[in-house]
N, C-alpha and C positions, 0 to 999 in steps of 0.2 A: 656422681660417684658410683662406683661399681656396686656398693652395698646399699644404694638408695638413700643415703644419708639425708640429702636435701629434700627428697620427697617426704621423708619421715618428719622433717622439720617444718613442713607447711603449717601455717596458722589456720586451722580449720574453722575457728570462730571468727576470723577476720581474713578472708581470702585477699589475694593481691587485687588492688583496684583495677578497673577495666583499662585505664590509660596505660598501666604498666603491663597488663597481660597482652596488649596489642603489640608491644615492642620487644617482648622477651621470648626467647626460645629455650626450652628446657635443655640442660646440659652445658649451657654457656656460663662463662664467668659472671656476667651481669645477672643471669637468672639466679645463680647461687647466692650472690651478694644480696639480691632483692629478697630472697627467701629468708636469709639470716636477719636482715633488717626488719622485715615485716613480722617475723617471729617475736620481736621485742617491741613492736609498735614504733619503730624508728625509721620506717621507710619514708624517704623524702617525697615531697610533692613533685610531680613531673609536669613541666610546662614547656610549650613550644612557642617561640616568638622569633622575630627578626633580630639577629645580632649583627650590628653594623661594623663591629671591629674586625678588621681583616685578620684571617688566620685563626679566629676564635669560633669553634664549632659548638661549644657548650661551656657551662659554668656550674659550680656547686657553691651554694651559700650555706655555711654551717649555722649561721644565726637564724636563717629562715627555714633551714632544713629543706632545701629546694634544689632540684636539678633542673636546669634550663638548657634546652637544645635549640639550635637554629632550625626554624621550620622549613627552611629551603634546602636542607641537607639531602644528599642522595642516600639511598638505603645503606650503602656501604659505609659512608661517612657517619651516618647516624649510629650504626653498630659500633664503630670505633669510639665515637664520642660518648655514647651511653656507658660503655664498659669503663672508659676513662673516668667519667664523673662519679659513677657509683662506687668505683674503687676508692675515690677520695672519701665518700660518705662512710663506707665500711671501715676505712683506715682510722677515721676519727673515733668510731664506736669501739674498735678493738683497742685503740690507745687508751680510751677512757677505762676500759676493763683492766688493762695492765696497771694503770695508775691506781685504780681502786684496790687491786690486790696488793700493790706495794704499800699503800697507805694502811691497809689492814695488817700487814706484817709489822709495820712500824708501831702500830698501836698494841698488838697482841704478842709480837715476837713468835707467831706461829706461821710457818711458811705455807704456801699453797700446796694442795695435795691433788692426787688423781689427775683428771684431764686439765684442771686449772694449772697445775704445775707443768704439765707437758706443753700446754699452749704458751705459758709465760716463758718457758725455756726456748721454745721455737721462735717466739717473737723477738727475744733478745738476740738470738743467733742469726736471724734473717733480717735484722735491721740493716739496711744497706750501708756498706762502707764505701762511699763513693770516692774516697781519696785514691782508690786503686785505679781510677779511670782517667788519670792525668794524660795518658797518651791518646785519648779520644776527644777530639775537639770539634765543635761546630765552627763555621766561619765567624759567627757572631759570639763574642765572649759573654755578652749579656744573656743571649739565648742559651748558651752552653750552661751557664750557672743555673738558669731556670730549669732547663731540661733534666739536669742531673742533680737537682735538689732532692732531699730525702722524701719530700711529699710528692713531687711530680714524677720522678723516675719510675716508681711502681705503677702509677696510673697510666703513664705513657706505654709501659711494657704490656700491661693487660689489654689496653686498647689496640695496640698493634697486633697482638696475637689473636684477638677476636675478629680483626678485620678480615673479611672473606677474600680480599684480593691477594693474589699470590705473587704478583710482580709489581715493582715500583719504578718510577723514573729516577734518574740521577738527582733531580731537584728534590723529589720526595725523600730520597735517601738522606740527603743533607739536612732536610727539615725534620727528620724523624729518627734516623738510626745510624749516626756516624760510628757508634761503637760496634756496629755489626749486628746481624740478626741474633747471634748467640747471646748477647747481653739481654735484649728484651725477652727472648725465649726463657732464659734462666730466671730472670726476675719474675716473669709471669708464673712460672712453675712454683717459685717460692711463695707467691701470693696464693696460689691454689692450695699449697700445704697449710698456710695460715687460715684460709677459709674453712678447710676441712677440720682442723683442730679446734678452731673457734666454734664451729657448728657442734662439735662433740661436747663442748663445755655446756651447751644448752640442753643436753640430755642428762638428767640427774643420775641415772644408773650406768652411764657410759664409763668404761674403763679405758686407761691409756692404750693407745694403739700398739699392735704388735704385728710383724716385727718392727722394732724401732728404726726410724730413719737414720741413716748414717751418711754424712757428707763425704764424697770421695776424696776430699782434701784433708780429711782427718778429724773434723769436728762432727759431733753427733747431736741429733735432736731427740731427746729422751721422751 
């Protein structure tokens, strides 16, 4: 970020583990996610192994809090897969925070304030409404339902936007982006907004950001 937010959020008492430092580049989505997770002691274990299932480059286990990547991936595929899987990790952590704030409101009838309120508002407004994507279909309905599920769509988007390759084959297009590049780019930007706001909730004295974000279609994120 321009204001150095994620550098400020580094956990100085517990730096990123060496295995993570080797695969992260400052300024990337996966770097920002790792900083946020490490700040709270929730950075997953990172392992490399052979994944025999075709088309699967990586996995994330919430129960084990572990990201696993195929050890035979090219550097480009590893970049894509790592961004994808750590987006899953951070999504679970952000969701836990949202539910905790909602539970607190039900118990006390006191709404969230400051950055917590801004993050909660953004999380609600950016929760993907995938019913709008009926015109975009993969050849496989089963894969289409998976790719555009609420959990997978944001992770695929961030992974695709972090992939350093600038051209793709027709087969890659059908495997990854039948909705067009604008869909992944837009959703990846929304995830960047959430990472930024979530990071600001980790700074006790942080005030809501200004100017406030306004959606060009009329909605606003306060």
